[in-house]
Structures are given as C-alpha cells and as structure tokens.
N, CA, C and O atoms as a GROMACS GRO file, in nm:
protein
  184
    1MET      N    1   9.615   8.784  28.235
    1MET     CA    2   9.673   8.660  28.278
    1MET      C    3   9.640   8.639  28.425
    1MET      O    4   9.639   8.735  28.502
    2LYS      N    5   9.614   8.515  28.464
    2LYS     CA    6   9.586   8.484  28.603
    2LYS      C    7   9.653   8.352  28.638
    2LYS      O    8   9.642   8.255  28.563
    3TYR      N    9   9.722   8.350  28.751
    3TYR     CA   10   9.785   8.227  28.800
    3TYR      C   11   9.749   8.215  28.946
    3TYR      O   12   9.797   8.293  29.029
    4ARG      N   13   9.667   8.119  28.980
    4ARG     CA   14   9.613   8.102  29.115
    4ARG      C   15   9.546   8.231  29.158
    4ARG      O   16   9.448   8.272  29.096
    5ASN      N   17   9.595   8.297  29.261
    5ASN     CA   18   9.536   8.424  29.304
    5ASN      C   19   9.613   8.544  29.251
    5ASN      O   20   9.578   8.658  29.282
    6LEU      N   21   9.716   8.520  29.172
    6LEU     CA   22   9.800   8.627  29.120
    6LEU      C   23   9.750   8.670  28.982
    6LEU      O   24   9.724   8.585  28.896
    7HIS      N   25   9.738   8.799  28.961
    7HIS     CA   26   9.693   8.854  28.834
    7HIS      C   27   9.805   8.938  28.774
    7HIS      O   28   9.886   8.995  28.846
    8ALA      N   29   9.809   8.946  28.642
    8ALA     CA   30   9.902   9.034  28.571
    8ALA      C   31   9.820   9.122  28.478
    8ALA      O   32   9.739   9.073  28.400
    9LYS      N   33   9.842   9.252  28.489
    9LYS     CA   34   9.765   9.347  28.409
    9LYS      C   35   9.860   9.445  28.342
    9LYS      O   36   9.932   9.517  28.411
   10PRO      N   37   9.861   9.450  28.208
   10PRO     CA   38   9.946   9.548  28.139
   10PRO      C   39   9.877   9.684  28.133
   10PRO      O   40   9.754   9.694  28.131
   11PHE      N   41   9.958   9.789  28.130
   11PHE     CA   42   9.907   9.924  28.107
   11PHE      C   43   9.893   9.945  27.957
   11PHE      O   44   9.977   9.896  27.881
   12LYS      N   45   9.791  10.015  27.914
   12LYS     CA   46   9.772  10.039  27.770
   12LYS      C   47   9.869  10.144  27.717
   12LYS      O   48   9.920  10.131  27.606
   13SER      N   49   9.893  10.249  27.795
   13SER     CA   50   9.974  10.362  27.747
   13SER      C   51  10.121  10.354  27.783
   13SER      O   52  10.201  10.432  27.732
   14PHE      N   53  10.158  10.261  27.870
   14PHE     CA   54  10.296  10.254  27.918
   14PHE      C   55  10.347  10.110  27.908
   14PHE      O   56  10.267  10.016  27.910
   15PRO      N   57  10.479  10.090  27.896
   15PRO     CA   58  10.533   9.954  27.880
   15PRO      C   59  10.555   9.884  28.015
   15PRO      O   60  10.665   9.838  28.043
   16TYR      N   61  10.450   9.877  28.097
   16TYR     CA   62  10.463   9.815  28.229
   16TYR      C   63  10.358   9.707  28.249
   16TYR      O   64  10.250   9.710  28.190
   17LEU      N   65  10.393   9.611  28.335
   17LEU     CA   66  10.304   9.502  28.372
   17LEU      C   67  10.301   9.497  28.524
   17LEU      O   68  10.406   9.500  28.588
   18VAL      N   69  10.183   9.489  28.582
   18VAL     CA   70  10.168   9.486  28.728
   18VAL      C   71  10.124   9.347  28.770
   18VAL      O   72  10.028   9.292  28.716
   19LEU      N   73  10.194   9.289  28.868
   19LEU     CA   74  10.156   9.160  28.926
   19LEU      C   75  10.091   9.189  29.061
   19LEU      O   76  10.152   9.250  29.148
   20PHE      N   77   9.966   9.143  29.079
   20PHE     CA   78   9.895   9.175  29.202
   20PHE      C   79   9.801   9.063  29.243
   20PHE      O   80   9.768   8.974  29.164
   21GLU      N   81   9.759   9.069  29.369
   21GLU     CA   82   9.666   8.973  29.426
   21GLU      C   83   9.552   9.052  29.490
   21GLU      O   84   9.576   9.156  29.551
   22THR      N   85   9.431   9.003  29.476
   22THR     CA   86   9.317   9.070  29.538
   22THR      C   87   9.259   8.982  29.648
   22THR      O   88   9.261   8.859  29.638
   23ASN      N   89   9.208   9.047  29.751
   23ASN     CA   90   9.140   8.978  29.860
   23ASN      C   91   8.999   9.033  29.865
   23ASN      O   92   8.977   9.145  29.910
   24GLU      N   93   8.904   8.953  29.821
   24GLU     CA   94   8.764   8.998  29.812
   24GLU      C   95   8.704   9.021  29.951
   24GLU      O   96   8.625   9.114  29.969
   25GLU      N   97   8.740   8.938  30.048
   25GLU     CA   98   8.682   8.951  30.182
   25GLU      C   99   8.723   9.082  30.249
   25GLU      O  100   8.640   9.150  30.309
   26GLU      N  101   8.852   9.118  30.237
   26GLU     CA  102   8.902   9.241  30.300
   26GLU      C  103   8.898   9.360  30.205
   26GLU      O  104   8.927   9.473  30.244
   27LYS      N  105   8.862   9.334  30.079
   27LYS     CA  106   8.856   9.439  29.975
   27LYS      C  107   8.990   9.512  29.964
   27LYS      O  108   8.996   9.635  29.970
   28THR      N  109   9.097   9.433  29.949
   28THR     CA  110   9.232   9.489  29.937
   28THR      C  111   9.301   9.435  29.812
   28THR      O  112   9.265   9.330  29.759
   29VAL      N  113   9.402   9.509  29.768
   29VAL     CA  114   9.486   9.468  29.656
   29VAL      C  115   9.630   9.476  29.704
   29VAL      O  116   9.673   9.577  29.758
   30PHE      N  117   9.705   9.367  29.683
   30PHE     CA  118   9.847   9.364  29.719
   30PHE      C  119   9.928   9.358  29.591
   30PHE      O  120   9.914   9.264  29.513
   31ILE      N  121  10.014   9.458  29.569
   31ILE     CA  122  10.098   9.463  29.449
   31ILE      C  123  10.231   9.397  29.480
   31ILE      O  124  10.302   9.440  29.571
   32TYR      N  125  10.266   9.293  29.404
   32TYR     CA  126  10.392   9.221  29.423
   32TYR      C  127  10.505   9.282  29.343
   32TYR      O  128  10.617   9.292  29.393
   33ALA      N  129  10.479   9.323  29.219
   33ALA     CA  130  10.586   9.374  29.134
   33ALA      C  131  10.529   9.457  29.020
   33ALA      O  132  10.414   9.441  28.980
   34ILE      N  133  10.614   9.546  28.969
   34ILE     CA  134  10.585   9.623  28.849
   34ILE      C  135  10.705   9.604  28.756
   34ILE      O  136  10.817   9.638  28.792
   35PHE      N  137  10.680   9.550  28.638
   35PHE     CA  138  10.787   9.519  28.543
   35PHE      C  139  10.781   9.612  28.423
   35PHE      O  140  10.674   9.646  28.374
   36ASN      N  141  10.898   9.652  28.376
   36ASN     CA  142  10.910   9.725  28.251
   36ASN      C  143  10.920   9.620  28.140
   36ASN      O  144  11.016   9.544  28.136
   37THR      N  145  10.822   9.616  28.052
   37THR     CA  146  10.817   9.511  27.949
   37THR      C  147  10.912   9.536  27.833
   37THR      O  148  10.931   9.448  27.749
   38HIS      N  149  10.973   9.654  27.827
   38HIS     CA  150  11.072   9.680  27.722
   38HIS      C  151  11.213   9.645  27.766
   38HIS      O  152  11.306   9.649  27.686
   39ARG      N  153  11.230   9.610  27.892
   39ARG     CA  154  11.361   9.577  27.947
   39ARG      C  155  11.387   9.428  27.928
   39ARG      O  156  11.295   9.347  27.931
   40ASN      N  157  11.513   9.393  27.910
   40ASN     CA  158  11.554   9.254  27.895
   40ASN      C  159  11.533   9.182  28.029
   40ASN      O  160  11.591   9.225  28.129
   41PRO      N  161  11.453   9.074  28.036
   41PRO     CA  162  11.424   9.008  28.163
   41PRO      C  163  11.546   8.946  28.230
   41PRO      O  164  11.544   8.924  28.351
   42THR      N  165  11.652   8.919  28.156
   42THR     CA  166  11.771   8.862  28.219
   42THR      C  167  11.846   8.967  28.301
   42THR      O  168  11.935   8.932  28.379
   43LYS      N  169  11.814   9.094  28.286
   43LYS     CA  170  11.879   9.203  28.360
   43LYS      C  171  11.816   9.228  28.496
   43LYS      O  172  11.872   9.302  28.577
   44TYR      N  173  11.699   9.168  28.525
   44TYR     CA  174  11.634   9.188  28.654
   44TYR      C  175  11.713   9.119  28.764
   44TYR      O  176  11.767   9.010  28.742
   45PRO      N  177  11.722   9.181  28.882
   45PRO     CA  178  11.792   9.115  28.993
   45PRO      C  179  11.716   8.992  29.040
   45PRO      O  180  11.593   8.988  29.032
   46LYS      N  181  11.787   8.894  29.089
   46LYS     CA  182  11.724   8.770  29.137
   46LYS      C  183  11.715   8.768  29.286
   46LYS      O  184  11.666   8.671  29.344
   0.00000   0.00000   0.00000
C-alpha cells in the first residue's frame, strides 16, 4: 500500500504492519509506526 510518500509493508511471518517513508535523495527511511494487525484497532491510543 502507498499513500503519497507513506508506505505500508506487512511482515510475512509476523502479524505486524510497518508505516514508513523513504527519502531517495538522502537514502534514508523514516518509520512512523508499527501496528499489530491482530489487535483491535479501536484499542490503539489516539
């Protein structure tokens, strides 16, 4: 999944999803969040 510069990548072996942004010029990756996909999303803090 991709939204503007934000990417979401699931792990194959684990129930997690990583939200990250890449900067091609600086060759860096910024991780915004790691979500447990088996957890109820209404339980996450706002």
